[in-house]
Chimera marker file (.cmm) of the C-alpha trace (Angstrom):
<marker_set name="trace">
<marker id="1" x="0.000" y="0.000" z="0.000" r="1" g="1" b="0" radius="0.5"/>
<marker id="2" x="2.885" y="2.329" z="0.789" r="1" g="1" b="0" radius="0.5"/>
<marker id="3" x="4.452" y="1.718" z="-2.639" r="1" g="1" b="0" radius="0.5"/>
<marker id="4" x="1.175" y="2.496" z="-4.346" r="1" g="1" b="0" radius="0.5"/>
<marker id="5" x="0.917" y="5.777" z="-2.442" r="1" g="1" b="0" radius="0.5"/>
<marker id="6" x="4.505" y="6.704" z="-3.345" r="1" g="1" b="0" radius="0.5"/>
<marker id="7" x="3.867" y="5.899" z="-7.019" r="1" g="1" b="0" radius="0.5"/>
<marker id="8" x="0.681" y="7.979" z="-7.044" r="1" g="1" b="0" radius="0.5"/>
<marker id="9" x="2.542" y="10.903" z="-5.462" r="1" g="1" b="0" radius="0.5"/>
<marker id="10" x="5.337" y="10.645" z="-8.027" r="1" g="1" b="0" radius="0.5"/>
<marker id="11" x="2.854" y="10.651" z="-10.909" r="1" g="1" b="0" radius="0.5"/>
<marker id="12" x="1.038" y="13.652" z="-9.439" r="1" g="1" b="0" radius="0.5"/>
<marker id="13" x="4.291" y="15.630" z="-9.159" r="1" g="1" b="0" radius="0.5"/>
<marker id="14" x="5.256" y="14.702" z="-12.739" r="1" g="1" b="0" radius="0.5"/>
<marker id="15" x="1.858" y="15.808" z="-14.058" r="1" g="1" b="0" radius="0.5"/>
<marker id="16" x="2.090" y="19.115" z="-12.180" r="1" g="1" b="0" radius="0.5"/>
<marker id="17" x="5.561" y="19.779" z="-13.633" r="1" g="1" b="0" radius="0.5"/>
<marker id="18" x="4.213" y="19.346" z="-17.176" r="1" g="1" b="0" radius="0.5"/>
<marker id="19" x="1.312" y="21.723" z="-16.493" r="1" g="1" b="0" radius="0.5"/>
<marker id="20" x="3.651" y="24.427" z="-15.164" r="1" g="1" b="0" radius="0.5"/>
<marker id="21" x="5.933" y="24.141" z="-18.209" r="1" g="1" b="0" radius="0.5"/>
<marker id="22" x="3.180" y="24.992" z="-20.694" r="1" g="1" b="0" radius="0.5"/>
<marker id="23" x="2.934" y="28.412" z="-22.329" r="1" g="1" b="0" radius="0.5"/>
<marker id="24" x="0.233" y="30.860" z="-21.369" r="1" g="1" b="0" radius="0.5"/>
<marker id="25" x="-2.742" y="30.487" z="-23.732" r="1" g="1" b="0" radius="0.5"/>
<marker id="26" x="-3.082" y="32.243" z="-26.139" r="1" g="1" b="0" radius="0.5"/>
<marker id="27" x="0.573" y="32.931" z="-26.845" r="1" g="1" b="0" radius="0.5"/>
<marker id="28" x="0.182" y="34.168" z="-30.455" r="1" g="1" b="0" radius="0.5"/>
<marker id="29" x="-2.126" y="36.655" z="-32.176" r="1" g="1" b="0" radius="0.5"/>
<marker id="30" x="-5.547" y="35.274" z="-33.075" r="1" g="1" b="0" radius="0.5"/>
<marker id="31" x="-6.540" y="35.860" z="-36.703" r="1" g="1" b="0" radius="0.5"/>
<marker id="32" x="-10.164" y="37.042" z="-36.799" r="1" g="1" b="0" radius="0.5"/>
<marker id="33" x="-11.490" y="35.942" z="-40.222" r="1" g="1" b="0" radius="0.5"/>
<marker id="34" x="-14.548" y="37.805" z="-41.547" r="1" g="1" b="0" radius="0.5"/>
<marker id="35" x="-16.179" y="36.167" z="-44.563" r="1" g="1" b="0" radius="0.5"/>
<marker id="36" x="-17.513" y="39.463" z="-45.924" r="1" g="1" b="0" radius="0.5"/>
<marker id="37" x="-15.903" y="42.566" z="-47.428" r="1" g="1" b="0" radius="0.5"/>
<marker id="38" x="-14.494" y="45.543" z="-45.558" r="1" g="1" b="0" radius="0.5"/>
<marker id="39" x="-16.756" y="48.334" z="-44.409" r="1" g="1" b="0" radius="0.5"/>
<marker id="40" x="-19.863" y="46.249" z="-43.791" r="1" g="1" b="0" radius="0.5"/>
<marker id="41" x="-21.694" y="45.423" z="-40.604" r="1" g="1" b="0" radius="0.5"/>
<marker id="42" x="-19.887" y="42.119" z="-40.039" r="1" g="1" b="0" radius="0.5"/>
<marker id="43" x="-16.513" y="43.821" z="-40.472" r="1" g="1" b="0" radius="0.5"/>
<marker id="44" x="-17.401" y="46.593" z="-38.034" r="1" g="1" b="0" radius="0.5"/>
<marker id="45" x="-18.678" y="44.126" z="-35.451" r="1" g="1" b="0" radius="0.5"/>
<marker id="46" x="-15.557" y="41.941" z="-35.756" r="1" g="1" b="0" radius="0.5"/>
<marker id="47" x="-13.285" y="44.960" z="-35.295" r="1" g="1" b="0" radius="0.5"/>
<marker id="48" x="-15.259" y="46.092" z="-32.237" r="1" g="1" b="0" radius="0.5"/>
<marker id="49" x="-15.217" y="42.591" z="-30.681" r="1" g="1" b="0" radius="0.5"/>
<marker id="50" x="-11.481" y="42.340" z="-31.383" r="1" g="1" b="0" radius="0.5"/>
<marker id="51" x="-10.834" y="45.698" z="-29.724" r="1" g="1" b="0" radius="0.5"/>
<marker id="52" x="-12.850" y="44.682" z="-26.652" r="1" g="1" b="0" radius="0.5"/>
<marker id="53" x="-11.302" y="41.195" z="-26.380" r="1" g="1" b="0" radius="0.5"/>
<marker id="54" x="-7.677" y="42.295" z="-26.810" r="1" g="1" b="0" radius="0.5"/>
<marker id="55" x="-7.184" y="43.556" z="-23.216" r="1" g="1" b="0" radius="0.5"/>
<marker id="56" x="-8.840" y="40.443" z="-21.796" r="1" g="1" b="0" radius="0.5"/>
<marker id="57" x="-6.867" y="37.925" z="-23.866" r="1" g="1" b="0" radius="0.5"/>
<marker id="58" x="-3.614" y="39.875" z="-23.894" r="1" g="1" b="0" radius="0.5"/>
<marker id="59" x="-2.900" y="39.256" z="-27.591" r="1" g="1" b="0" radius="0.5"/>
<marker id="60" x="-3.740" y="41.074" z="-30.808" r="1" g="1" b="0" radius="0.5"/>
<marker id="61" x="-6.834" y="40.110" z="-32.822" r="1" g="1" b="0" radius="0.5"/>
<marker id="62" x="-6.204" y="41.339" z="-36.373" r="1" g="1" b="0" radius="0.5"/>
<marker id="63" x="-9.246" y="41.211" z="-38.667" r="1" g="1" b="0" radius="0.5"/>
<marker id="64" x="-8.767" y="39.486" z="-42.042" r="1" g="1" b="0" radius="0.5"/>
<marker id="65" x="-11.533" y="40.030" z="-44.578" r="1" g="1" b="0" radius="0.5"/>
<marker id="66" x="-11.860" y="37.072" z="-46.968" r="1" g="1" b="0" radius="0.5"/>
<marker id="67" x="-14.923" y="37.724" z="-49.138" r="1" g="1" b="0" radius="0.5"/>
<marker id="68" x="-16.188" y="35.485" z="-51.898" r="1" g="1" b="0" radius="0.5"/>
<marker id="69" x="-18.301" y="32.445" z="-52.697" r="1" g="1" b="0" radius="0.5"/>
<marker id="70" x="-20.981" y="33.385" z="-50.128" r="1" g="1" b="0" radius="0.5"/>
<marker id="71" x="-18.546" y="32.967" z="-47.241" r="1" g="1" b="0" radius="0.5"/>
<marker id="72" x="-17.096" y="29.616" z="-48.332" r="1" g="1" b="0" radius="0.5"/>
<marker id="73" x="-13.705" y="31.139" z="-49.182" r="1" g="1" b="0" radius="0.5"/>
<marker id="74" x="-13.288" y="32.443" z="-45.647" r="1" g="1" b="0" radius="0.5"/>
<marker id="75" x="-14.429" y="29.169" z="-44.116" r="1" g="1" b="0" radius="0.5"/>
<marker id="76" x="-11.837" y="27.259" z="-46.132" r="1" g="1" b="0" radius="0.5"/>
<link id1="1" id2="2" r="1" g="1" b="0" radius="0.2"/>
<link id1="2" id2="3" r="1" g="1" b="0" radius="0.2"/>
<link id1="3" id2="4" r="1" g="1" b="0" radius="0.2"/>
<link id1="4" id2="5" r="1" g="1" b="0" radius="0.2"/>
<link id1="5" id2="6" r="1" g="1" b="0" radius="0.2"/>
<link id1="6" id2="7" r="1" g="1" b="0" radius="0.2"/>
<link id1="7" id2="8" r="1" g="1" b="0" radius="0.2"/>
<link id1="8" id2="9" r="1" g="1" b="0" radius="0.2"/>
<link id1="9" id2="10" r="1" g="1" b="0" radius="0.2"/>
<link id1="10" id2="11" r="1" g="1" b="0" radius="0.2"/>
<link id1="11" id2="12" r="1" g="1" b="0" radius="0.2"/>
<link id1="12" id2="13" r="1" g="1" b="0" radius="0.2"/>
<link id1="13" id2="14" r="1" g="1" b="0" radius="0.2"/>
<link id1="14" id2="15" r="1" g="1" b="0" radius="0.2"/>
<link id1="15" id2="16" r="1" g="1" b="0" radius="0.2"/>
<link id1="16" id2="17" r="1" g="1" b="0" radius="0.2"/>
<link id1="17" id2="18" r="1" g="1" b="0" radius="0.2"/>
<link id1="18" id2="19" r="1" g="1" b="0" radius="0.2"/>
<link id1="19" id2="20" r="1" g="1" b="0" radius="0.2"/>
<link id1="20" id2="21" r="1" g="1" b="0" radius="0.2"/>
<link id1="21" id2="22" r="1" g="1" b="0" radius="0.2"/>
<link id1="22" id2="23" r="1" g="1" b="0" radius="0.2"/>
<link id1="23" id2="24" r="1" g="1" b="0" radius="0.2"/>
<link id1="24" id2="25" r="1" g="1" b="0" radius="0.2"/>
<link id1="25" id2="26" r="1" g="1" b="0" radius="0.2"/>
<link id1="26" id2="27" r="1" g="1" b="0" radius="0.2"/>
<link id1="27" id2="28" r="1" g="1" b="0" radius="0.2"/>
<link id1="28" id2="29" r="1" g="1" b="0" radius="0.2"/>
<link id1="29" id2="30" r="1" g="1" b="0" radius="0.2"/>
<link id1="30" id2="31" r="1" g="1" b="0" radius="0.2"/>
<link id1="31" id2="32" r="1" g="1" b="0" radius="0.2"/>
<link id1="32" id2="33" r="1" g="1" b="0" radius="0.2"/>
<link id1="33" id2="34" r="1" g="1" b="0" radius="0.2"/>
<link id1="34" id2="35" r="1" g="1" b="0" radius="0.2"/>
<link id1="35" id2="36" r="1" g="1" b="0" radius="0.2"/>
<link id1="36" id2="37" r="1" g="1" b="0" radius="0.2"/>
<link id1="37" id2="38" r="1" g="1" b="0" radius="0.2"/>
<link id1="38" id2="39" r="1" g="1" b="0" radius="0.2"/>
<link id1="39" id2="40" r="1" g="1" b="0" radius="0.2"/>
<link id1="40" id2="41" r="1" g="1" b="0" radius="0.2"/>
<link id1="41" id2="42" r="1" g="1" b="0" radius="0.2"/>
<link id1="42" id2="43" r="1" g="1" b="0" radius="0.2"/>
<link id1="43" id2="44" r="1" g="1" b="0" radius="0.2"/>
<link id1="44" id2="45" r="1" g="1" b="0" radius="0.2"/>
<link id1="45" id2="46" r="1" g="1" b="0" radius="0.2"/>
<link id1="46" id2="47" r="1" g="1" b="0" radius="0.2"/>
<link id1="47" id2="48" r="1" g="1" b="0" radius="0.2"/>
<link id1="48" id2="49" r="1" g="1" b="0" radius="0.2"/>
<link id1="49" id2="50" r="1" g="1" b="0" radius="0.2"/>
<link id1="50" id2="51" r="1" g="1" b="0" radius="0.2"/>
<link id1="51" id2="52" r="1" g="1" b="0" radius="0.2"/>
<link id1="52" id2="53" r="1" g="1" b="0" radius="0.2"/>
<link id1="53" id2="54" r="1" g="1" b="0" radius="0.2"/>
<link id1="54" id2="55" r="1" g="1" b="0" radius="0.2"/>
<link id1="55" id2="56" r="1" g="1" b="0" radius="0.2"/>
<link id1="56" id2="57" r="1" g="1" b="0" radius="0.2"/>
<link id1="57" id2="58" r="1" g="1" b="0" radius="0.2"/>
<link id1="58" id2="59" r="1" g="1" b="0" radius="0.2"/>
<link id1="59" id2="60" r="1" g="1" b="0" radius="0.2"/>
<link id1="60" id2="61" r="1" g="1" b="0" radius="0.2"/>
<link id1="61" id2="62" r="1" g="1" b="0" radius="0.2"/>
<link id1="62" id2="63" r="1" g="1" b="0" radius="0.2"/>
<link id1="63" id2="64" r="1" g="1" b="0" radius="0.2"/>
<link id1="64" id2="65" r="1" g="1" b="0" radius="0.2"/>
<link id1="65" id2="66" r="1" g="1" b="0" radius="0.2"/>
<link id1="66" id2="67" r="1" g="1" b="0" radius="0.2"/>
<link id1="67" id2="68" r="1" g="1" b="0" radius="0.2"/>
<link id1="68" id2="69" r="1" g="1" b="0" radius="0.2"/>
<link id1="69" id2="70" r="1" g="1" b="0" radius="0.2"/>
<link id1="70" id2="71" r="1" g="1" b="0" radius="0.2"/>
<link id1="71" id2="72" r="1" g="1" b="0" radius="0.2"/>
<link id1="72" id2="73" r="1" g="1" b="0" radius="0.2"/>
<link id1="73" id2="74" r="1" g="1" b="0" radius="0.2"/>
<link id1="74" id2="75" r="1" g="1" b="0" radius="0.2"/>
<link id1="75" id2="76" r="1" g="1" b="0" radius="0.2"/>
</marker_set>
């Protein structure tokens, strides 16, 4: 029973070490893809959401407009 407890403790410490070594999420800018052209309502809303979310997430949210094919180009 003592060996089982020691093994469980060792595994718990190893798992905690891996969790501490991970990068803070998100660590890179998040590309905000809008499937419609610039200047429209969807573009304006995406830019406003990106501006509001940037201080919370701590990374940039650049807006990329990818119009065409009724939104399928942006989804691809």
